[in-house]
C-alpha positions as CSV (number, residue, x, y, z in Angstrom):
1,I,0.0,0.0,0.0
2,I,1.4,3.4,-1.0
3,F,0.3,6.6,0.8
4,A,0.5,10.0,-0.7
5,S,1.6,12.7,1.7
6,G,0.6,15.8,-0.3
7,V,4.1,17.1,0.1
8,P,5.5,18.4,-3.2
9,V,8.7,16.7,-4.3
10,R,11.1,18.4,-6.7
11,C,13.9,17.0,-8.7
12,Q,17.0,19.2,-9.3
13,D,16.1,19.8,-12.9
14,D,12.4,20.7,-12.2
15,S,13.2,24.4,-12.6
16,L,14.6,24.0,-16.1
17,V,11.9,24.6,-18.6
18,D,13.4,24.5,-22.1
19,D,15.0,21.7,-24.1
20,M,18.8,21.7,-24.4
21,K,20.2,24.4,-26.6
22,T,23.7,24.9,-28.0
23,I,25.6,28.0,-29.0
24,D,29.2,28.7,-30.2
25,G,30.9,31.9,-29.5
26,D,33.8,33.9,-27.9
27,V,34.2,34.2,-24.2
28,V,33.8,37.9,-23.1
29,S,34.4,37.4,-19.4
30,V,34.7,34.8,-16.7
31,N,33.6,35.3,-13.1
32,S,34.8,32.1,-11.3
33,P,33.9,33.2,-7.8
34,N,30.2,33.7,-8.9
35,S,30.3,30.8,-11.3
36,Q,29.3,32.8,-14.3
37,I,30.6,33.2,-17.8
38,V,29.6,35.6,-20.6
39,V,29.8,34.3,-24.2
40,K,29.1,36.4,-27.3
41,A,27.6,34.6,-30.3
42,S,25.1,36.9,-32.2
43,E,24.6,38.6,-28.8
44,A,26.3,38.4,-25.4
45,M,24.7,35.8,-23.1
46,T,25.5,35.2,-19.4
47,F,25.5,31.6,-18.1
48,S,25.3,30.3,-14.6
49,V,27.8,27.5,-14.2
50,P,26.6,24.9,-11.6
51,S,29.2,22.5,-10.1
52,S,27.6,19.7,-12.1
53,A,28.5,21.4,-15.4
54,K,31.0,19.5,-17.5
55,I,33.8,21.7,-18.9
56,I,36.3,20.1,-21.2
57,N,39.1,21.3,-23.5
58,A,39.5,20.5,-27.1
59,D,41.5,17.4,-26.2
60,G,38.5,16.1,-24.1
61,F,40.1,16.6,-20.7
62,S,38.1,18.1,-17.8
63,I,39.1,21.6,-16.8
64,R,37.8,24.2,-14.3
65,L,35.9,27.4,-15.1
66,S,39.0,29.3,-13.8
67,D,41.0,27.8,-16.6
68,V,38.8,29.5,-19.2
69,S,39.6,33.1,-20.3
70,A,38.3,35.9,-22.4
71,G,39.0,35.3,-26.1
72,N,38.5,31.5,-25.9
73,Y,36.1,30.1,-28.5
74,V,33.6,27.8,-26.8
75,T,30.6,25.6,-27.5
76,V,28.0,25.8,-24.7
77,D,25.1,23.4,-24.0
78,Y,22.5,25.0,-21.8
79,R,18.9,25.1,-20.7
80,D,16.8,28.0,-19.4
81,D,15.2,28.0,-16.0
82,K,11.8,29.4,-15.1
83,S,13.3,32.8,-14.5
84,G,14.9,33.0,-17.9
85,N,18.5,32.4,-16.6
86,H,20.8,30.4,-18.9
87,I,22.1,27.3,-16.9
88,M,25.1,25.7,-18.4
89,K,25.1,21.9,-18.6
90,G,28.4,21.6,-20.5
91,M,31.1,23.5,-22.4
92,E,33.9,22.6,-24.8
93,V,36.7,25.1,-24.9
94,E,38.9,25.7,-27.9
95,Y,41.7,28.1,-26.9
96,N,42.4,31.3,-28.8
97,R,42.2,30.9,-32.6
């Protein structure tokens, strides 16, 4: 027998409302202490970088957000949350072209 308590249960990704999106662009700025990065494709977009985000270099090795710098060319996979914030799920970094 299963009893329902009426207490809402949320999964971590419940606040993400859109399907996965991908953009390519140049890093404008990195704010490691606040876990944010700004990438310019057709327009500049600010991404929140949760600790679960996978960041890799062009060779496929994991790197930290603090290893990324302005001028790097990146591919970002992200979703938007209910507030319209861009939440990074993963990023591949190609260093300066």
